[in-house]
C-alpha positions in Angstrom: -3.4 13.5 10.4 -3.1 9.9 9.6 -2.9 9.5 13.5 -6.0 11.5 14.3 -8.5 12.7 11.5 -7.9 9.8 9.1 -8.9 7.2 11.3 -11.7 9.3 12.5 -13.0 10.0 9.3 -12.4 6.1 8.5 -14.8 5.6 11.3 -17.3 7.5 10.8 -17.8 6.3 7.4 -17.8 2.9 8.6 -20.7 3.7 11.2 -24.1 2.1 10.8 -25.6 4.6 13.0 -28.0 7.7 10.8 -27.1 10.7 13.0 -23.6 13.0 12.6 -23.5 13.1 16.1 -24.1 8.9 16.5 -21.5 8.3 14.0 -18.9 11.1 15.5 -19.6 9.5 18.8 -19.1 6.0 17.7 -15.6 7.2 15.6 -14.3 8.9 18.5 -14.8 6.0 20.6 -13.5 3.6 18.3 -10.4 5.6 18.2 -9.9 6.5 21.8 -10.2 2.4 22.5 -7.8 1.8 19.8 -5.1 4.6 21.3 -6.1 3.4 24.7 -4.7 0.2 23.8 -1.3 1.6 21.9 -0.9 3.8 25.2 -0.9 1.1 27.1 1.3 -1.7 25.4 3.8 1.7 24.6 3.7 1.8 28.4 4.4 -1.7 29.4 7.5 -0.8 26.7 8.6 1.5 28.9 8.3 -0.3 31.6 9.7 -3.1 30.3 12.5 -0.3 30.1 12.9 0.7 33.4 13.2 -2.8 35.0 16.0 -3.8 32.5 17.6 -0.5 33.7 17.9 -0.1 29.5 15.3 3.5 29.9 17.0 6.5 29.0 15.4 9.6 27.0 17.4 8.2 23.9 16.3 4.9 24.1 12.9 6.6 24.4 13.4 9.0 21.4 14.8 5.6 19.4 11.3 3.5 20.8 9.1 6.6 19.4 10.6 7.1 16.5 10.7 3.1 15.8 6.9 3.2 16.4 6.2 6.4 14.2 8.2 4.9 10.7 6.2 1.2 11.9 2.7 3.0 12.2 3.9 4.3 8.4 5.5 1.3 6.5 2.0 -0.7 7.5 0.1 2.7 6.2 1.8 2.4 3.0 1.7 -1.4 2.6 -2.1 -1.2 3.6 -3.1 1.6 0.7 -0.5 0.8 -1.8 -1.5 -2.8 -1.4 -5.3 -2.0 -2.2 -4.5 0.3 -4.9 -2.5 -2.3 -6.8 -4.8 -4.7 -6.8 -8.2 -1.9 -6.7 -7.3 0.5 -9.5 -6.2 -1.8 -11.9 -9.1 -4.0 -11.7 -11.5 -1.3 -11.9 -10.0 0.2 -14.6 -9.7 -2.7 -16.8 -13.5 -3.8 -15.8 -14.0 0.0 -17.1 -11.7 -0.2 -20.3 -14.5 -3.9 -21.4 -16.5 -1.4 -23.3 -19.9 -4.6 -24.0 -19.9 -5.0 -20.0 -20.4 -1.5 -19.1 -22.8 -0.7 -21.4 -24.2 -3.7 -20.1 -23.9 -2.8 -16.2 -25.0 1.1 -17.4 -28.4 -1.0 -18.6 -28.8 -2.7 -16.1 -28.3 0.8 -13.3 -30.7 2.3 -15.3 -33.6 0.2 -15.4 -33.3 0.3 -11.3 -33.1 4.2 -11.0 -36.4 3.8 -13.5 -37.5 1.4 -10.7 -36.8 3.8 -8.2 -38.0 7.2 -10.2 -41.4 5.5 -10.9 -41.1 4.5 -7.0 -40.9 7.8 -5.6 -43.3 10.0 -8.6 -45.7 7.6 -6.8 -44.8 8.7 -3.3 -44.7 11.7 -4.2 -48.6 11.4 -5.7 -49.2 10.2 -1.9 -47.8 13.6 -0.3 -49.6 16.0 -2.6 -52.8 14.2 -2.0 -52.8 14.3 1.9 -51.5 18.2 1.3 -54.1 19.2 -0.8 -56.8 16.6 1.4 -55.7 18.8 4.7 -55.4 22.0 2.8 -59.4 21.4 2.0 -60.4 20.8 5.9 
């Protein structure tokens, strides 16, 4: 999952496209480019080992284990690094009730404005529908 599913989901969420199909195509294309680059680097290393005459099945196994461990360590560093900063920061911000109330009041005013806009749009749509039905 950490090599295929999660990166595709992450790229899908970041994709600026509007349709599911386009987002999925972009995510697959981006991940395919990543895997091609990784494969080229891996093959270059294997060719280097063949040229140096140090290539055995044990060295290939050791290389694959090292790459897998390096990827896992990289993910741990990235995810823990984000979590160690973002989670306490969000909890700290939510613990201050006065700031939280100000934020919610500000957000509520924006939501009220959006609600009024949507009501106006709905009124226009209903007017158009009634006009079309009368003809």
